[in-house]
N, C-alpha and C positions, 0 to 999 in steps of 0.2 A: 786905824791902819791894820792891815792883815799881811802876813808874810807867807808866800807860798814859793818855794824854790828859790829862796833868798832875795826875792823881790818884794819891796813895800808898795802897796797900792791902796786906794780908798776902796773899802768894802761897799759895794752897791746894794741897795735893798732887794733889787729883783735881777731878772736876767739881763735887763738892758739898762745901762747907765746913760742917762740923758746928758751928762755933762761932758762926755767924750764920744767919739765915734765908736760903735760897737764892733768888736772883733769876736763874736760869739759863734761858736760851731754847735750845730745840732748833730748829736751822734745818735743814730737810731737803729732799731732791730737788735738791740742788745738782749741777751739772756737775762732773766730776772735775777740771777745770782750776782750780776756784776755791781761792784761797789765804786765809790769814789776812789778809794785806795787802788783798786784794780786798774782803773783808768789812768791814774797818776803814774803808776808803775809802767804801764804800756808807753806812756809819754816819755818818761825818763829813759827807758830802754832804747827809744828812737831818738834821743837828744832833742826833744821837743819840749817847749815851755808853756805852762798854762798858769794864769793868774788864779783861777779857781775852776772847780768842776762841781756840777750839781747834778746828781742822779735824781730823776723825778720819780716820787713814790706816791702810792695810793695813801691818802691820809688815814684811812681806817686800818688798813692791814699792814702798812709800811712796806709792802712788796713793791719792788721796782716795777714801773710801767713800761720798761723796755727802751727807755731813751734818757739821754743826758745833754746838758749843755756845758760846753768848755769855753771859758773866757781866755782868749789868747791876748797877749800883750800888744800885738801889732798886726797889721794886714799880712805881712809875710809869714809870720808864725802861724796865723789862722789858715793860710793857703797850704802850708806845709802839713798842718794836721788833717786837713781835708784830703789832700793827695795820698797821705799815708793810710787813712782809715776808710775813705769811700770805697765801697765794694771789696773791702778786706774780709776774708772768710773767718768765721769764728764758730766753732762747733759746726752745727748744721745750718748756719745762717750767713747771710752776706750783710755786713754792716753798711750803714748809709751815713755819710757825713756831708753836710753842706752848710753854708752860711744860714744862721738862725734868722728866722723872721720875726718881726715884732709881734707880740701877743695881740690877739684880737680882743675886743671888749666882750664881756660875756654875752651870749645871745646874738652876737653878730654873725652874719652869714659871709661866706666867701664871696669875693667880688664877682659880679655877674657879667662882666665884660662891657663893651660898648653900649650906650643906650640904643634900644631897638633891636639888639642882638637876642636871639632866642637862646635860653639857657639849655644845657645838656639834657635836663630833665623837664623841659617845658612839654605841654600836651602834644605838640607837633613832633618832638624827638623821643618821647617816651616809647619804650618797647611795647609792642601790640601784645595783648593778652590773648590767650587761647591755646588750644591744643596743638598737636603736631600738624594738623592740616592747615593751620594758619602760619606755621613757621616758614620763614624764607630761608632758602639754602644760603649759608654764608661760607665764603672761602676763608681759611684761617689766614690771619695777618702775618706778613712775613716777620720772622724773628730776627733780632740783632744777633751779631756773633756773640755778644756777651750772653744773651738769653739762651742761646743754643748751648754754650759752654755750661751755664748754670744747669740747664735741663740734663746734660750728661752727668754732671756731678751729683745730682740728686737721684 
């Protein structure tokens, strides 16, 4: 048993505990200086509860890779953590928070979609190579209000 914030729980060996439904939050785009204690103090300041926090580090340098996983005790707390931290500004960054996805097996590729569907980088969809004379004129994609605000802030 491990106790964080006065709660007792079973310590899971990895990010996902197969014995219960996972309420793990992926917190990304973190500066490399962020520690587990920093995240726990941010959660406490917002009256949010976490069973555990794991900042992912480079095994060789021990420097943060810029993301962490937060184990919440239940669905409601997980959603509160996501609402509070997704798109929150920190220094010159915008944090990302969303439900964590199960880890993919090593060497596995992302899903390709329905059978018969062409992948985004299939030969048919791959950008054409060549100089300026081969480039097609592209109109810029419309930006969301969030993207426009972000561009103004930067």
